C-alpha positions as CSV (number, residue, x, y, z in Angstrom):
1,M,97.3,-68.6,23.4
2,D,97.4,-67.4,19.7
3,V,100.4,-65.3,19.0
4,N,100.6,-62.8,16.2
5,V,103.9,-61.8,15.0
6,L,104.8,-60.3,11.9
7,S,108.4,-60.2,10.2
8,E,109.4,-57.9,7.8
9,K,109.4,-60.1,5.1
10,E,105.8,-61.8,5.9
11,N,103.0,-62.3,8.5
12,V,103.8,-65.3,10.4
13,K,100.2,-65.7,11.6
14,S,97.1,-63.9,10.8
15,K,94.8,-62.8,13.0
16,G,92.1,-65.1,13.9
17,P,88.6,-65.2,15.2
18,G,87.9,-63.9,18.5
19,E,91.6,-62.5,19.1
20,D,91.5,-59.1,20.3
21,F,94.6,-57.3,20.2
22,I,95.0,-54.0,22.1
23,L,98.5,-53.2,20.8
24,E,100.1,-54.0,17.5
25,V,103.6,-53.1,16.8
26,K,105.1,-53.4,13.3
27,N,108.9,-53.2,12.5
28,L,109.1,-51.0,15.1
29,K,112.9,-49.1,14.9
30,K,114.3,-46.3,17.2
31,Y,117.7,-45.2,16.1
32,F,119.4,-42.7,18.2
33,P,122.0,-40.3,16.0
34,I,125.7,-39.9,17.0
35,K,127.0,-36.5,16.9
36,D,130.7,-35.5,16.4
37,G,132.5,-32.0,15.8
38,I,131.9,-28.4,16.4
39,L,129.0,-28.6,14.0
40,Q,127.6,-31.7,15.7
41,K,127.3,-33.8,12.2
42,T,125.6,-37.0,12.4
43,V,128.1,-39.7,12.0
44,G,126.2,-42.6,12.7
45,H,123.1,-44.2,14.7
46,V,122.8,-46.3,17.9
47,K,120.2,-48.9,16.8
48,A,118.6,-49.3,20.2
49,V,115.7,-51.1,18.4
50,D,115.7,-52.5,15.2
51,G,112.7,-54.0,13.6
52,L,110.7,-54.9,16.3
53,N,107.2,-56.7,16.0
54,L,104.6,-57.5,18.8
55,N,101.3,-58.0,19.3
56,I,99.6,-57.7,22.8
57,K,96.4,-59.2,23.4
58,K,94.1,-57.4,26.0
59,G,94.1,-58.4,29.5
60,E,97.5,-60.2,29.5
61,T,101.0,-59.8,31.2
62,F,103.5,-59.6,28.0
63,G,107.2,-59.9,29.6
64,I,110.1,-58.5,27.9
65,V,113.5,-59.9,28.9
66,G,117.0,-59.4,28.0
67,E,120.5,-58.0,29.1
68,S,121.0,-54.4,30.0
69,G,121.6,-52.5,26.7
70,C,119.4,-55.1,24.6
71,G,116.9,-52.5,24.0
72,K,114.0,-53.4,25.8
73,S,113.6,-50.1,27.5
74,T,113.8,-48.0,24.7
75,A,111.2,-50.4,23.2
76,G,108.6,-49.5,25.8
77,R,109.3,-45.8,25.8
78,T,108.7,-45.7,22.0
79,I,105.8,-47.7,22.1
80,I,104.0,-45.2,24.6
81,R,105.9,-42.3,22.3
82,L,108.0,-40.9,24.9
83,N,110.6,-41.7,21.9
84,K,109.8,-40.8,18.4
85,P,109.8,-43.9,16.3
86,T,112.5,-43.8,13.7
87,E,110.5,-46.3,11.5
88,G,107.5,-48.7,11.7
89,K,104.0,-48.4,13.3
90,I,102.2,-48.7,16.2
91,L,98.6,-49.2,16.5
92,Y,96.5,-49.1,19.7
93,K,93.3,-50.7,19.2
94,G,93.6,-50.0,15.4
95,E,94.8,-46.7,15.6
96,D,98.0,-45.7,14.2
97,I,99.7,-43.4,17.0
98,T,103.1,-43.4,15.1
99,K,103.1,-39.9,13.8
100,A,100.6,-38.4,16.3
101,S,101.6,-35.0,17.8
102,E,101.6,-34.4,21.4
103,N,98.4,-32.8,21.3
104,Q,97.0,-35.6,19.5
105,L,98.2,-38.2,21.9
106,R,96.8,-36.3,25.0
107,K,93.2,-36.8,23.1
108,S,93.4,-39.9,22.1
109,I,95.5,-42.3,24.1
110,R,97.7,-40.6,26.7
111,K,94.8,-41.5,29.5
112,D,94.8,-45.2,28.1
113,I,98.4,-45.8,28.3
114,Q,100.4,-45.2,31.2
115,M,104.0,-46.1,32.4
116,I,105.5,-47.2,35.9
117,F,109.3,-46.4,36.0
118,Q,112.3,-48.1,37.1
119,D,113.6,-45.5,39.9
120,P,110.2,-44.4,41.9
121,F,112.3,-41.7,43.5
122,A,113.7,-39.9,40.4
123,S,110.2,-40.0,38.7
124,L,108.5,-38.2,41.5
125,N,108.9,-34.5,41.7
126,P,110.5,-33.7,45.1
127,R,108.9,-30.3,45.7
128,K,105.0,-31.7,45.3
129,T,103.2,-33.4,48.0
130,L,101.9,-37.0,47.4
131,G,98.4,-35.2,46.8
132,K,99.7,-32.6,44.4
133,T,101.5,-35.3,42.6
134,L,98.5,-37.7,41.9
135,M,96.1,-34.5,41.5
136,E,98.3,-33.4,38.3
137,P,97.1,-35.8,35.7
138,L,93.3,-35.2,36.9
139,E,93.7,-31.6,36.4
140,A,95.8,-31.8,33.4
141,H,93.0,-34.0,31.3
142,Q,90.3,-32.0,33.4
143,L,88.4,-34.9,34.8
144,Y,86.2,-34.4,38.0
145,K,84.0,-31.2,38.4
146,N,85.9,-29.8,41.5
147,K,89.0,-29.9,43.8
148,K,87.1,-31.9,46.3
149,E,86.2,-34.6,43.9
150,R,89.7,-34.9,42.6
151,M,91.0,-35.1,46.0
152,D,88.6,-37.8,46.9
153,R,89.9,-39.7,43.7
154,V,93.4,-39.5,45.0
155,K,92.6,-40.8,48.4
156,E,90.7,-43.7,46.9
157,L,93.9,-44.4,44.7
158,L,96.1,-44.6,47.8
159,D,93.5,-46.9,49.4
160,V,93.7,-49.1,46.5
161,V,97.6,-49.6,46.3
162,G,97.7,-50.0,50.1
163,L,98.5,-46.6,51.1
164,D,97.1,-44.5,53.9
165,P,95.1,-41.6,52.8
166,S,96.8,-39.5,55.3
167,Y,99.8,-39.7,53.6
168,F,97.8,-36.9,51.0
169,T,100.6,-34.3,52.6
170,R,103.6,-35.7,52.6
171,Y,106.7,-35.4,50.3
172,P,108.6,-38.5,48.4
173,H,111.6,-38.3,50.8
174,E,109.6,-39.1,53.5
175,F,108.5,-42.8,52.0
176,S,110.3,-45.9,51.7
177,G,111.5,-47.3,48.0
178,G,108.4,-49.9,48.1
179,Q,106.0,-47.0,49.3
180,R,107.3,-44.9,46.4
181,Q,106.7,-47.4,43.9
182,R,103.3,-48.0,44.9
183,I,102.9,-44.1,44.5
184,G,104.3,-44.6,40.9
185,I,101.3,-47.4,40.6
186,A,98.6,-45.1,41.9
187,R,99.6,-42.0,39.5
188,A,99.7,-44.8,36.7
189,L,96.0,-45.9,37.7
190,A,94.9,-42.4,38.0
191,L,93.5,-42.0,34.4
192,N,91.7,-45.5,34.2
193,P,94.3,-46.7,31.7
194,E,93.8,-50.0,30.0
195,L,97.6,-50.7,29.2
196,I,100.5,-50.1,31.6
197,I,104.1,-50.4,30.5
198,A,106.0,-51.5,33.7
199,D,109.5,-50.8,33.1
200,E,112.0,-52.6,35.4
201,A,109.2,-51.5,37.9
202,V,110.7,-53.8,40.7
203,S,114.1,-53.9,40.0
204,A,115.4,-51.2,42.5
205,L,113.7,-52.8,45.5
206,D,114.3,-55.4,48.2
207,V,113.4,-59.1,47.4
208,S,110.6,-58.9,49.8
209,I,109.0,-55.9,48.7
210,Q,109.8,-56.8,45.1
211,S,106.9,-59.8,45.7
212,Q,104.4,-57.2,47.5
213,I,104.4,-55.0,44.7
214,I,104.4,-57.9,42.1
215,N,101.3,-59.4,43.8
216,L,99.7,-55.8,44.1
217,M,100.1,-55.6,40.3
218,K,98.1,-58.9,39.6
219,D,95.6,-57.9,42.1
220,L,94.9,-54.5,40.0
221,Q,95.1,-56.2,36.9
222,E,92.2,-58.4,37.9
223,K,90.4,-55.6,39.6
224,F,90.6,-53.1,36.7
225,N,91.2,-55.8,33.8
226,L,94.5,-54.2,33.0
227,T,96.8,-55.1,30.3
228,Y,100.6,-55.2,31.4
229,I,103.9,-54.9,29.2
230,F,106.6,-55.9,31.9
231,I,109.9,-55.1,30.9
232,S,112.9,-56.6,33.2
233,H,116.2,-58.3,33.3
234,D,115.1,-60.7,36.1
235,L,113.8,-63.9,34.7
236,S,112.4,-65.2,37.9
237,V,110.2,-62.1,38.6
238,V,109.1,-62.1,34.5
239,R,108.2,-66.0,35.0
240,H,106.2,-65.1,38.2
241,I,103.8,-62.6,36.4
242,S,103.8,-63.2,32.7
243,D,101.7,-64.9,30.3
244,R,104.2,-64.7,27.4
245,V,107.7,-63.8,27.3
246,A,109.6,-62.0,24.5
247,V,113.3,-62.2,24.5
248,M,115.5,-59.5,23.1
249,Y,118.9,-59.0,22.0
250,L,120.5,-55.9,20.6
251,G,117.2,-54.4,19.5
252,N,116.0,-57.5,17.9
253,L,113.5,-60.3,18.9
254,M,115.3,-63.9,19.5
255,E,112.3,-65.7,20.9
256,L,108.7,-65.4,21.9
257,A,106.6,-68.0,23.7
258,D,104.0,-68.7,26.5
259,K,106.1,-68.7,29.7
260,D,105.7,-72.2,30.4
261,S,107.5,-73.5,27.0
262,L,110.1,-70.7,27.3
263,Y,111.3,-71.7,30.5
264,S,110.8,-75.5,30.1
265,E,112.2,-75.9,26.4
266,P,114.1,-72.7,25.3
267,L,115.0,-72.7,21.8
268,H,117.5,-70.0,21.0
269,P,121.1,-70.3,22.5
270,Y,121.1,-66.9,24.1
271,S,117.4,-67.7,25.6
272,K,119.2,-70.7,26.9
273,A,122.1,-69.2,28.4
274,L,119.9,-66.5,30.1
275,L,117.9,-69.0,31.8
276,S,121.0,-71.0,32.7
277,A,121.9,-68.2,35.2
278,V,118.8,-68.1,36.9
279,P,119.1,-69.8,40.4
280,V,116.9,-72.7,40.9
281,P,116.8,-75.0,43.9
282,K,118.3,-78.4,43.1
283,K,116.0,-81.4,43.8
284,K,117.0,-84.5,45.3
285,G,118.3,-87.1,42.8
286,E,118.3,-84.1,40.1
287,E,121.4,-83.2,38.1
288,Q,122.7,-79.7,38.7
289,R,121.7,-77.7,35.8
290,E,124.8,-76.8,33.6
291,R,125.6,-72.9,33.4
292,I,126.1,-71.5,29.9
293,V,128.6,-68.5,30.0
294,L,128.6,-66.4,27.2
295,E,132.1,-65.3,25.8
296,G,132.6,-61.4,25.3
297,D,130.5,-58.2,25.4
298,I,127.3,-57.4,24.0
299,P,128.3,-55.7,20.4
300,N,128.3,-51.9,19.8
301,P,124.3,-51.2,18.7
302,A,125.9,-48.1,16.5
303,N,127.6,-51.2,14.6
304,P,125.7,-54.4,15.1
305,P,127.1,-57.5,13.2
306,K,126.2,-58.7,10.0
307,G,123.8,-61.6,9.6
308,C,122.7,-62.9,13.1
309,V,123.6,-60.0,15.8
310,F,124.4,-63.0,18.3
311,H,126.7,-64.9,16.1
312,T,129.8,-63.4,17.6
313,R,129.0,-64.8,21.1
314,C,126.9,-68.0,20.1
315,P,128.4,-71.1,21.2
316,V,126.9,-73.0,18.3
317,A,127.2,-70.4,15.4
318,M,127.6,-71.5,12.0
319,D,129.0,-69.9,8.7
320,V,125.3,-69.1,7.7
321,C,124.9,-67.1,11.1
322,K,127.7,-64.8,10.0
323,E,126.2,-63.8,6.4
324,V,122.1,-64.1,6.7
325,V,119.7,-62.9,9.2
326,P,117.6,-65.7,10.4
327,T,113.9,-65.4,9.8
328,F,111.6,-65.2,12.7
329,K,109.3,-68.0,12.5
330,E,106.8,-70.4,14.4
331,E,109.2,-73.5,15.1
332,K,106.4,-74.9,17.3
333,P,102.7,-74.1,18.2
334,N,102.8,-70.4,19.3
335,H,106.6,-70.7,20.1
336,Y,108.5,-68.5,17.8
337,V,112.3,-68.3,17.2
338,A,114.8,-66.2,15.1
339,C,117.9,-69.0,14.5
340,H,119.4,-70.8,11.6
341,L,119.4,-73.8,13.7
342,Y,115.8,-74.4,12.8
343,N,115.7,-73.1,9.8
């Protein structure tokens, strides 16, 4: 599968014939101001996302993994324009939506890009019935001729995600966690989107329920030709659902490859450490996989380290890592890494 990844200095790979990218993210940055004093003056910035470059191919599931605080959720919320980008470009089907107003977004891409949130209960209005929750986006975008047609659409959505249409009049507190997430998926599907960003969509659920939701999402993807950006800290779940996987650390992209290449032969020391922590059943005659334990905590994103942002915790860091930012380049076919070990 071809990958098109842009660095700040060069276009690593040009778009080839027959490639159809639904979303292009170029040098995306999202900085949050740090306020201090009575006058709330800006004294610095938290660099949550610091130069992200991605291209998402239509119909694929693109996984983004990393530790808590690495910027993956902020990246997802910025791509969908829930956060205003500080710098960079977001192109949806070739259209630049980076600086579009909310009114322009509503008219152009709000129907096409939807999001599934981590906490299904917090994302639902406790005072609204399931029916009203799912009818709200239909009314906001003035879809369907009358209330009856909208109600029919809602019951159709409930059936698609495996919920009984008779639940129409129930409130969020009357559902289990798995049922609430199915409601969140139904709401995301209501406007017939093409791209769905799932932000830790199964992390708050029991393991048995996680598999049900993952299988449901895969079935819906095949049925409706959906494209997913699947954000998670759980590498096992990401491997199960994703086609390609990007590894983020401190707002930066460390590695990007198809899932088989990344999980079988990770290149970046950070990726190796993450994968070493994934529980894997030991086969007979097979040596136990060595666990790589990283020392220290993630640095403060308001004051990231100079050079490679991972060098303060990297077990194989060199002097050059402390001074020079590594180039994000293709080390193997369709396998990209930002590490001086390969420069």
